[in-house]
C-alpha positions as CSV (number, residue, x, y, z in Angstrom):
1,X,31.9,38.1,0.7
2,X,31.9,39.9,4.1
3,X,32.9,37.8,7.2
4,X,30.0,38.6,9.6
5,X,30.2,35.2,11.3
6,X,32.9,36.2,13.7
7,X,32.6,39.4,15.8
8,X,36.0,40.7,17.0
9,X,35.7,41.9,20.6
10,X,38.4,44.5,20.6
11,X,38.5,46.8,23.7
12,X,37.3,49.7,21.5
13,X,34.2,47.7,20.3
14,X,33.4,46.6,23.9
15,X,33.6,50.1,25.2
16,X,31.3,51.4,22.5
17,X,28.7,48.7,23.2
18,X,28.9,48.9,27.0
19,X,29.8,52.4,28.2
20,X,30.1,51.4,31.9
21,X,33.2,49.3,31.1
22,X,36.6,50.6,32.0
23,X,39.8,49.9,30.0
24,X,43.3,50.1,31.4
25,X,46.5,49.4,29.5
26,X,50.0,48.4,30.7
27,X,49.1,47.6,34.3
28,X,51.5,45.4,36.3
29,X,50.2,42.3,38.0
30,X,51.6,41.9,41.5
31,X,49.6,38.8,42.5
32,X,47.7,36.1,40.6
33,X,45.8,33.3,42.4
34,X,43.6,30.6,40.9
35,X,41.0,28.4,42.7
36,X,38.5,25.8,41.6
37,X,34.8,26.6,41.9
38,X,32.7,23.7,40.5
39,X,33.6,23.5,36.8
40,X,35.1,27.0,36.7
41,X,38.5,28.3,37.7
42,X,38.3,31.7,39.4
43,X,41.3,33.9,38.8
44,X,42.0,36.8,41.1
45,X,44.7,39.3,40.2
46,X,46.0,42.3,42.1
47,X,47.2,45.2,40.1
48,X,49.9,47.6,41.2
49,X,48.5,50.9,42.5
50,X,45.0,49.3,43.2
51,X,43.6,48.0,46.4
52,X,40.7,46.2,44.7
53,X,41.0,42.6,43.4
54,X,40.3,41.9,39.7
55,X,38.4,38.7,39.0
56,X,37.7,36.6,35.9
57,X,36.5,33.0,35.3
58,X,37.9,30.4,32.9
59,X,37.1,26.7,32.2
60,X,40.9,25.8,32.2
61,X,43.8,27.0,34.3
62,X,45.2,30.3,33.0
63,X,48.9,31.2,32.6
64,X,50.5,32.8,35.6
65,X,50.4,36.5,35.2
66,X,52.5,37.6,38.2
67,X,54.9,40.3,37.2
68,X,53.3,40.6,33.7
69,X,52.0,43.8,32.1
70,X,48.4,43.4,31.1
71,X,45.6,45.3,29.4
72,X,42.2,45.0,31.2
73,X,38.6,45.7,30.3
74,X,36.4,45.5,33.5
75,X,33.6,46.9,35.5
76,X,33.1,47.4,39.3
77,X,30.7,45.2,41.2
78,X,29.8,45.1,44.9
79,X,30.0,41.6,46.6
80,X,28.5,40.9,50.0
81,X,30.5,38.6,52.2
82,X,29.6,37.9,55.8
83,X,27.4,41.0,55.8
84,X,30.2,43.2,54.6
85,X,30.3,44.8,51.2
86,X,33.5,44.6,49.1
87,X,34.2,46.2,45.7
88,X,35.5,43.7,43.1
89,X,36.5,44.5,39.6
90,X,34.9,41.9,37.2
91,X,37.2,41.4,34.2
92,X,35.6,41.0,30.8
93,X,38.8,40.9,28.8
94,X,42.4,40.5,29.8
95,X,45.5,40.4,27.5
96,X,49.2,40.5,28.0
97,X,50.5,43.9,27.0
């Protein structure tokens, strides 16, 4: 009996379904901050060699990723703050490498 109940969202599957996603492997996290926003915890990580923050949301606090090597699947968004536009990378999937 095939197991169709659970879809495995591997990076390869996500990239096939959503061609605008970007996948990076083995990136080093140089900063990781978490802040509460209503019932969500907003995680912001800075990746070595990138000037743009990478953001993802979780219901619970996430393990500290500072100094860790991670694999990321993300897409860029533009966020307006005080009339200025900032590029943010919205993380869809993050895993320790």
